[in-house]
N, C-alpha and C positions, 0 to 999 in steps of 0.2 A: 594484723593490728586491730585492736578493739576500739580505738578512738574513732568516733564518728564525726564527720564534718558538720558544721552548722547547717541548719535546714536551708538557709538562703544560698549556700554554696554547693549543695548537692546537685548533681546532674539529675535532670528529669528522668525517671524510670518508667518504662512502658512494660506492663505485665499483662499478657493475655492468657486467660485460663479457659479451657474448654471442658465443660462438665460432661460432654459426650462428643465423640469424634464427628458426628453429623453436624454439629453447630458450625465448626470451622469449614466443613465441606460445603454447607449451604451458603456461607458468606462468600467464599471464593467462587462458587458457581454463579452467584449473582454478579460478582465483579467481572467474570469472564463472559457473561452472557451477551453484552452489547456487541462485541467483536464477532461472535458466532452468528448473531442475528444479521449483522451487516453483510457477512459473507453469504448468507442464505438468500438475501434479497436480490436475486437475479431474475431477469425476465425469461420466460420459457421461450424456446426457439420458435414455436408456432405463433406466439404473440408478437415476437420481433418481426417475423415474416409478414404478418398481417399489417403491422404498423408501417413497414417499409412499402408494401404495396399500396396502402391507403395514401401515404404521402406522395408516392409517384403519381397516382391518379389525380390527387388534388393539384399537383404541379402541372399536369397536362391541362386541366381545366383552366387554371390561371394563365397558362401560356396562350391558350385559345382566346382568352379574354384580353390578351396583350398586357396582363398585369405581371410583367417580368420580374420586377423587384420582389414581389411576393412569391413568385414561382420558384426562383433560384434556391432559396433556403429549403424549400420542400424537397427538391431534387437532391440537394447536397446531403440532407439528413437521410433520405431514402437510400442514397448511395452508400452512406456510412453503415446503415443497418443491413442492406442487401446489395453488395457490390455487383454490378452488372453493366455490360457495355451499352445496353439500351438506355439505362438511366444516365450513364456518363455522357452519352450523345445528347440527350435532352438537356443536361446541365450545360454542356458546351454551347448549344444553341441559345440557351437562356443567358449565359454570360456574354455571348456575342451581342445579344439584343440590348443588354444594359451597358455596353461599352467596355467591358473587361476583356479587351482584345488579347492581351498576353495570356491570361488564364484560359480563355476559350481556345486559343491557338495550341496550347499545350494539351488540352483535353481532346481536341480533334485529332492531334497526332497520336495520342494513346489509343483512341478508337480506330484510327487507320491501321496502326500496327497490329492491333488485336484482330481486326477484320481480315487483314491479309493472312495472318496466321491461321485463322479459322476457315479461310477460303470464301469469305462473304464479300464477293467482288462489288456488289451493289453498295454496301455500307462503306467499303473501302473507298470507292469512287466518290461517294457523297462527302465523306470526311475530307478527302483530298481537295475537293472543290472549294470547301470552306477555308482550308489551310492556305490555298493559293490566293484566295480573296483577302485573307487577313494579313498575310506577310508584308505587303507594301504599306499597310497602315500601322504596323507595330512601332510603338515608341520604345526607345531604349535608354537605359541609364547606366553610365559607367562610373565606377568608384575607384579612384586612385588613392593610395595610402602610402605614407612614408614608413620606412622600416622601423618598427618598434618591437623589441623583444616581447613575446607573448601577446601580440596585438590580436584582438578579436573585433571584427566589424560586423554589425548587424543592420539589416534593412528591414524596417517594420517588425522589429523583434525577432527576426529570423537571421541566424548566422550566415554570413556570406563566406563560402570557402575561399581560401587564399588563391586557388586557381582561377576563381571568377573575378578577382580584382583586375583592374586595368582592362576589362573586357566589356563591350556594350551588351547589356543583357536586356531582353524584352521585359517590360513592366507594364502594368495597367496604368492608364492615365489617372492623374490626380496627385495628391500630396504623398510624399514618402519621407519617412524619418530615418536618418542615417546616424548610427551611434558607434563610437570606437572606444574600446577600453583596453587597458594593459595593466598588469600588476605593478603597483608602485607609481602609477601615473594618473593624472586627472582624466576624467571622462570628457569626451568631446562628442557633440551631437549637432545636427542641423536638420532642417526640413526643406525639401525642394519640391516644386510643383512641376509635373511632367504633362506636356500637352497631349491632346487626344489623338492626333494623326501624325505618324512618322516624326515625332519630336525626338531630339537628341540632347541629352543633358549629361554633364559630368560633375561629379562631386570629388573634390580633393581633400582628403583627410590630412591635416598637418601633423607634424611630429608632436606626439603627446608630451605635455609638460610633466616633469617628475614632481611627485608630491614632496612637501617638506619632509626631511628625514624623521622628525618626531611624529609626523602623521603616518608616514609609510611604515614605520617600524615602532608603533606605539606598544608599550609593554603589554604583553598578553593579547595583542590584537589578533594574532593568528591562532590563538588557542582559546578564545573567549567561549566558543561553543563546545569545547572538548568535554568540559565537566558535565554539561547538560546531556551531551551524547552518551557519556558513560552512565549517567543516571537513567536515561531512557532505556539503554540496553539492559541494565540490571533489573529495571522494573519489568521489562518484557520477559526476561528469563524467569523472573519470579512468578509471573502469571503462568508461564509454561510449566514450570516445576510444580506449581500449585495444582494445575490441571491434571498432571500425571498423578499427583497424590489423591485427587478426587476419584480418578479412575481406579486406582489401587484400592481405595476404601470400598468402592462399589464391588470390586471383585471379592474382597474379603467378606463383605456383608452377605453376598450371594452364597459363597461357599460355606459361610458359617450357618446360614439358614438351612442349606441342604444337609450339612453334617448333623445338625440338631434333629432335623426331621427324620433322616435316615436311621440314626441311632435309636430314636424314640420308637419309630415304627418297628424296628427289629426286636427291641426288648418287649414290646407289647404284643408281638405276634406269637401266639401259642405254638405255631408250627415251627418257628425258628428258635424261640426261647421259652419252652414250657416251664412254668413256675420259675421264671428268671434264670433257668439253667440252659444256656445257649448251646445249640447243636453246632457242629462245624460250619454249617451254612449260616447260622446266626452270627457266629463269631466273625465270619468273612464279611457279613454286612456291617458289623460294628467296626471292623478294621477299615473298611472302605470309608465309613463315616469319619474315622479318625484321620484318614488321609485328607479328606475335604476340610476337616477342622484345622489341619496343619497349614493348608493353603490359605485358609481364612486368616489364621494368625499372621502369616507372612505378609499377606496383602494389607491387612490393617496396619501392621508395623511399618511397612514401606510407605503406606499412605500418610500415616501420622508424620513420619520423618519428612516426606516430600512437601506436605502442606506447611509444616513448620519452617522448612528451608525457604519455601516460596514466600511466605509472609515476611520472613527476615529480609529477603532480597528486596521486597517491595518497600519495606520500611527504610532500609539503608539506601535505596535509590535516591531519596530526597537529599541525603548528605553527599552522594556521589555527584549530584548536579551542581554543587557549589562551585562558583567561578574560581579559577586558579588565582592565587594571590590573596584570597580572602582569609581572614583570621581563623585559626583553628584553636579552639579551647581544649578539646579532648576528643580523641578518635572514638567513633561509635563502637560499642561493644555489645554483642548479643549472643545468647546461647539458648538452646532448646532443651527443655527437660521434659521427657515423656512421663506420663503417669497412667498406670493401669491398676484396676481394682475390681472388686466384685460388683460394684455398681456401674461400671462402665470404664471408658478410657478417656484419656485427655492428653494435652500437651501444654507446657508452660513455655512462653517466650519471654525471657527476661533480658532487658538490655538497658544501657545507658546511652542517651543520644544528646 
């Protein structure tokens, strides 16, 4: 049909034109660069080892000065960077000094078992001595919970396994937050204070109250994020496909330069092509250049198509993230039109969004 809609009713059209393939390649390269940079920012092993050793030594100095609260984080970070039983033993001693009896008790047990396995009897005996001294002082917290389908209980944001419910578990003295959740039920939480020496506390989680039906099953509640997830996935795939296109363009450009150089050199070489009349060896060189030219053509063609597809996916990802149930005026339409000519190559991306 030739009838055109009024200007106010036409969908917005997006048209990207590349006067040269390199323009789109450069744009996508800039878009993809931050992720690559983030992946490259990792510490060298030697630097991590030096940091771990430095933190350990600082922790030792703070321990000797009886600044235990400052020493424990040093040992903890050193242990994360460079795991070792010596560091764990010092961390256990530090936690014992600041009153984290349950944490220290567990750490001393780890040291004891490792020392026994390694045949380090002195360290094994040292750890066991502290374990025996701590056990009578351990405070314990028991969590009882009524049966609720899908129930998840957390203590201080850490999930408590079902097998650990209704069991007195050693905990560090101080305040602890207990939270219980289940699908379609209200959240329940409480805070309880546990004493420093051999205290025993029990928390009983009541049966969770069901949420009102309109709240538990609100229209689209379970799928509100599905549109955004689809959009993010499409956008990610678009960047990946665009990256493949950039690589293909690079291959095509390299082989194109090689082909042009090889053919020109052969034609100008009087030994291979005297007076532009090529010998069999000269023709072989030119044929080899032709093969490289073919690879170049394929690489550039694949690159243009992949970059165009990648840009299309990135543009369409915004529409894919629309929440379910939102009004839809017109589905997005896009098509890629490649263009090749004596002055270079390009691609048109034409779409209505």
